[in-house]
N, C-alpha and C positions, 0 to 999 in steps of 0.2 A: 475649440470643439472641432472634432473631425469624426467622420464615419468611415469605417472600413467596409467596403462593399463585397470583399471576397467571401465566398461561401465557407462557413465553418461547420464542421460536422461532429455529431455525437455517435456513440455506438449504435443507437437505434436507427441511424440514418443510412447504414450500409450493411451489406453482407459480403462475405468473401466468395469469390468465384471459384468453383471447382476446376481442377486441371488434371490432365493425364498424369498418373503417378506410377512409379516403378515399385513402390512399396506394396507388399502383399499382406501385411498384417500390422495392426496397431502396435504389436509387441516389438516391431523393428525400430520404432521411434525412440530416439534418445532425448530425454527431458533434462538431464543434468547439463549444465554449462560450466565452463571454466572462464573466469574473468581475471584480467590483469588490471589492477587499479593504479593509475598514474601517480596520484598524489601520495598515497600511502605506500606504494610499492608492493602491496600485498597481492597474492594470488588466491582466489577462492573458487571452490567447486561445489555445486549443489543445484537443486531445482529452484529457479528464480521466482517463486511465488511465496509471498510472505504475509504474516498476520500483522495487522495494524496495531500501533501503540495506543490502543484504547483499553480502558480498565475492564472491558468485557472480553477482549480478544488477546491482548498482550499480557497474558498471565502464564504462570508456570505450567498448568495443566495443558494448555494449548501448545506451548513450546515443546513439551515432552512428546506429544503426539506428532507434531511436525518434524521433530528431530529424526524420527524413524524413516522419514522420506528425504532427509537432508534439505528441508525447507526452513528458512529462517523466520524468526519472530522478533518484531520490535516490541520490547517490553514496555509496559505502562510506566509513565514518568514517575509516579509516586507508588511504585510497587511495594507491597508490605514486606517488612524485613524477613519474615519467615519464608518468603519465596526467593530470596536473594541467592540461595545456593544453586538455583537453576543456572546462573551465570557461570558457575564452576563446572556444572554437569556437561554443558554443551557450549563452551565459550565461542566457538566459531559459527554458531547458529543463532545467537541472540544479540540484540542491540540494546545497550543501555540508552535511555532517552532523557534528554534535558531540554529545557527551554531557556528563556532569558531571565527567569527568576532565580534568585540565589538558593532557594530551598531545593529546587530540582537539580541545580548545578552541584550543590554540596552532596546530595544523595548520589548523583552519578559519579562524581569524583571518588567517593568512598567505595563504590562498587568497582570502579576501574582499578583502584589500588589493591583491593582485596581479591578480586576474581579475574581481572584482566580479560573481559570480553573483547572480541575482535572488532565489533561494530559500535559506533556511537551515532545515535540518531538525534540531530538537532532539529527540534520540531516547534514550529510556530504556525499560527493560522495565516499570518501575512509575512511571507518571506521577502517582501520588497523593502523592508525597513533597513536603513543603513546600519542600525545597531545589530541587526541579525547578521549582516555581512561581516561586521567586525567580530561577532561571536564565532563565526565559521573560521575566520583567519586566526583568532586567538586559540581556538581549540586545536587547529592544525599545528600551531607552534608548540602547544603543550603536549599533544599526542601525535607525534609524527608518523607512527607506524599503524595507526588505527584507520579502519575504513569508515569514513565519515559520510553520513547521510544528512542532507540538509533540505528543508522545504517548509512550506509549500509555495510554489510559483506555478505560472501557467504560460509563460512567454519565453521566447528564445533568448533575448538579451539578458534576462535575469538568470536564466539557466547558466549561461556562459560566465556571468559574474561570480556566481556561487562556486563554480568549478575552479575558476581562476583564483578564488579566495582560499581554496583548499579542500572543497568537497569532492568526494569520489562519486557519490550518487546524489542526484537531485530529485526530490519528490515533486511530481507534477500533478496538479489538481487544485482548482479553486472552486469550491462549492458543488462538486458532482456527487458527494456522498449522500447516502440514503437518509441520514439523520442530520445533515448539515442544512442550515437555513440561511447561509451567507448570501446566496444569490437573491433570495426573497427579501431579506432585510436590508441589504446594501445595494443591490442592483449590479454587483460586481461578479464576474466569472468569465469562463471561457469554455466552449464546447470541448469535451474531453478528448475525443479522437483527434481533432485538429491540434489541440494543445500538445498531445503526445508526439504527433508527427513533427511539429515545429521545434519542440524542445529537444527531441531525440536528435534531429538534424544538427541543432546547435551544439549539443553535448558531444556528439561523436566527432564534430569538427575540431574540438579541443581535447580529444582523448578522454572525455568523461562519459558518464552513464546516467540513465534516468530510471526512476520508479514511477509507474502509472499508479496513482493513488486515488481510488474512489471511482464510483460510477458503474462498477460491474454488477449487473443484476442477474446474470446467468453465466454459465461457463463459456458460452460463445463470445461474451464480451472480453474475457481473458485472452482468448485466441486473437480477437481483433486488436487488443492492446499490443500484443507481441507483433502482430502484423503491421501496426503503425510505427514500430520501432522501439517500443519499450524494452528495456533490458530486464527489469523486474516488474512484477505486478503485485500491489499491496491490496489485501482484502480485509474489510471490516465486517460488514453485514453478512457476508456469505459464511463467515466463521462464527457468527453469533448464534445463540439459541441452542447450543449443543450441551451435552453433559459436562464437557470440559470448559465451556465458556463461563466467564465470570457473571455474577449477579444471582440474586436469590430466585429460585424457580417460582413461577406463577402457577398456583394450583386451582383445580376446579372443586366442586362441592364434595367429590369423592377422594380428594387429595391426590389426584393424578396430575402430573406435570403437563401443562398446556402451553407453556411458553417461558421465555426469559427476557428480562429487560435489556434494552439496547438504546444508547443515547449518544449524541454528539458530545465531544469533550469541551465544547463551548456552550453547552446547554445549561439551563438554569439548574437542573439537578446536579450536573457535574461540578459547576462552580460552587454550589452550596456544600458539596462534599469536600472539595479540595481547596477552595479559595475563600471560604467564609461568606459566600453569596455573590450576587452580581454587583460589581462595583457601580457606584453612582454615575460614573461617566461612560458606561457602556451598556449594551443590551446583549441578551443571550442570542447566540447564533447557532442553536441546535435544538433538536426536539427529542422527546423520549417516547419510545414505542415498546410494544411487547412483540418479540419475534416468536412465531410458532415453534414449538418444541421440535427439534430435529434429530434427537438421539445422539449416537456416537459420532464424534468428529471424523474418525477415520473413514466412515462411509461417504461423507461429503468430500473428503480429500480424494478418495478413489474416483468419485464422479468427476471431480475437477481434472485430475490427471488423465482419466480416460477420455474426457471430452477434448482436451488439448491434443492428445495423441490422435484421436479421430480426425480432428481438423487437419493435422499434418498429413494424414493419408489422403484426405480429399484434395489438398493443394500441392502435394508432391514434396513436402518438406521432411527431410530425414531427421531433423532435430529442431529445437526451439530457435537456435541461432539462424536457421535457414528460413523461418517463417516470413520475415519481411521481404526476403528476396523472392519468395514464391507467391506473395500476397498480391492479389488484384482486388480492389474494393469496387463494389457496384452500389451506386446510390439507389435507395428503395423508398417507397412510400409506406410500406408495411413489411416488417420482417417476420412476423408471427401470425399464425391463424389462431385467433383467441375465441373461437366459437364456443369452446368448452372451458374457457378460462386460460390464464397464463401458465 
């Protein structure tokens, strides 16, 4: 047993310090980035904010909205067959997702052969298992020119191992998600801002990249993730609850939409839908909630992009790539005035 005494930080522990800026308008900020991925050899250009591979966000309707902004979507692992044509509509903006189970691997391989999406997302809750490292290596051998996403992890050494095994992008985040109960159930996790900082440093040292996955509760957190060194930011809850989001609408007595369901993919509801229930040797590590109805997804996307642009004007960053160079974090006891609510 050992204790790490270094301070580890979350998004809510810091604010970004404003600095003198030569920018005169948010319109001057460039949000698209171009990446060169070492292991696949691919070059990709777009806005590096993506939808999570959950069955309420990683769906065709969300992908088609995000496509308009050149933002990628990690599609749900067991995506219904009628939505598979999305992979052909925007192949460079969607990721096919698979886990360690044969069912998802067979579905993913079928999609890869038929539609040839550019991204493959290898997704498990615990990216520290040797079997997962082996899956990353095997997938790279089979699909040499695909951009491979692998995760989740939250520490530098495992980030490096996944990149050296063949991943181009490593998903960083153990337990920060709004409907994830891993930290409560297992006691395992890592404060997200510090995880991003440490994993980004490790990834960039071996010419890899990371995705900050989970923990963003407001647009400012997305900006903080970029400031901490994240190359991409993945959103689940912030993309839930919209007209385009998955799940049956929750109605009031007058049949007005008041919300939509949102749940962790290791929750009891998810496992009953896709795995025949919670296996006898495990426990559910997610919860189910109702997200208040948010209307059209494009309005939320506009708010997100506008907020990130505004952050750039405050700290003097001309583009997303420059945010970490311009970022100075201040530790705070309180980041918001909540006298009238959040």
